[in-house]
C-alpha positions in Angstrom: -19.9 2.3 -13.3 -20.1 5.3 -15.5 -18.2 5.2 -18.8 -15.4 7.6 -17.8 -14.6 5.6 -14.7 -14.7 2.4 -16.7 -12.4 3.8 -19.3 -9.9 5.0 -16.6 -10.0 1.6 -14.9 -9.4 -0.1 -18.3 -6.5 2.2 -19.0 -4.8 1.5 -15.6 -5.3 -2.2 -16.0 -3.9 -2.1 -19.5 -0.8 -0.2 -18.4 -0.2 -2.7 -15.5 -0.5 -5.7 -17.9 1.8 -4.1 -20.5 4.5 -3.5 -17.9 4.1 -7.2 -16.8 4.1 -8.6 -20.3 7.9 -9.0 -20.4 9.1 -12.2 -18.9 12.1 -10.6 -17.2 10.0 -7.9 -15.6 7.5 -10.6 -14.5 10.3 -12.6 -12.9 11.5 -9.4 -11.1 8.1 -8.7 -9.8 7.6 -12.4 -8.8 10.9 -12.3 -6.8 9.7 -9.2 -5.0 6.4 -10.8 -3.8 7.8 -12.1 -0.5 9.7 -8.8 0.2 12.3 -6.3 -0.9 15.5 -7.3 -2.6 18.7 -5.5 -3.5 19.7 -4.9 -7.1 22.6 -7.4 -6.5 20.2 -10.1 -5.3 17.9 -9.6 -8.3 20.9 -9.7 -10.6 22.0 -13.1 -9.2 18.5 -14.6 -9.1 17.3 -13.4 -12.5 20.5 -13.8 -14.4 20.4 -10.6 -16.3 23.3 -8.2 -16.9 23.4 -5.2 -14.7 22.5 -3.0 -17.7 19.5 -5.1 -18.8 18.3 -5.4 -15.2 18.6 -1.6 -14.7 16.5 -1.0 -17.8 13.7 -3.3 -16.6 13.8 -1.8 -13.1 13.5 1.7 -14.6 10.4 0.6 -16.6 8.9 -0.8 -13.4 9.7 2.4 -11.5 8.2 4.5 -14.3 5.0 2.5 -14.2 4.9 2.7 -10.4 5.0 -1.0 -9.9 8.1 -0.9 -7.6 9.4 1.4 -5.0 13.0 1.9 -3.9 14.8 2.4 -0.7 18.5 3.3 -0.4 20.8 2.1 2.4 24.3 3.4 1.9 25.3 2.3 -1.6 22.7 -0.4 -1.9 19.2 0.2 -3.5 16.4 -2.1 -2.4 13.3 -2.7 -4.5 9.8 -3.8 -3.4 6.4 -4.1 -4.9 4.3 -0.9 -4.9 0.6 -0.9 -4.7 -2.0 -3.6 -4.1 -2.8 -4.0 -7.8 0.6 -5.4 -8.8 0.8 -7.5 -5.7 -2.6 -9.0 -6.3 -1.8 -9.9 -10.0 1.6 -11.3 -9.1 0.1 -13.3 -6.2 -2.5 -14.8 -8.5 0.1 -15.7 -11.2 2.3 -17.2 -8.5 -0.5 -19.4 -7.4 -1.3 -20.5 -11.0 2.2 -21.0 -12.4 4.9 -21.3 -9.7 5.8 -24.6 -8.0 5.7 -24.8 -4.2 9.5 -25.4 -4.2 9.8 -21.8 -5.4 11.4 -22.5 -8.8 10.8 -19.5 -11.0 9.1 -17.3 -8.5 9.6 -16.0 -5.0 12.4 -18.5 -4.2 
């Protein structure tokens, strides 16, 4: 791999890991592993205020880790891209219990 490609890959990986380095954002991504969830569902599961959750979701959108879909007044979030899904899937396998506590429950 030439140096420029290696640098670009490292930059993209670093950005992905920075976005995931917050425990609340990691919990959000983990909850989205099995499929999309509404903001209300995420709020109940994660236990954050609507304001705090919105800030984390905005960061995840900005970093292209989640996508949105609107249905009437409800916004649904899902994982975007194979990179985020692969990392979350690996972390789930390493750290989350089969009962679903903490992740993808």
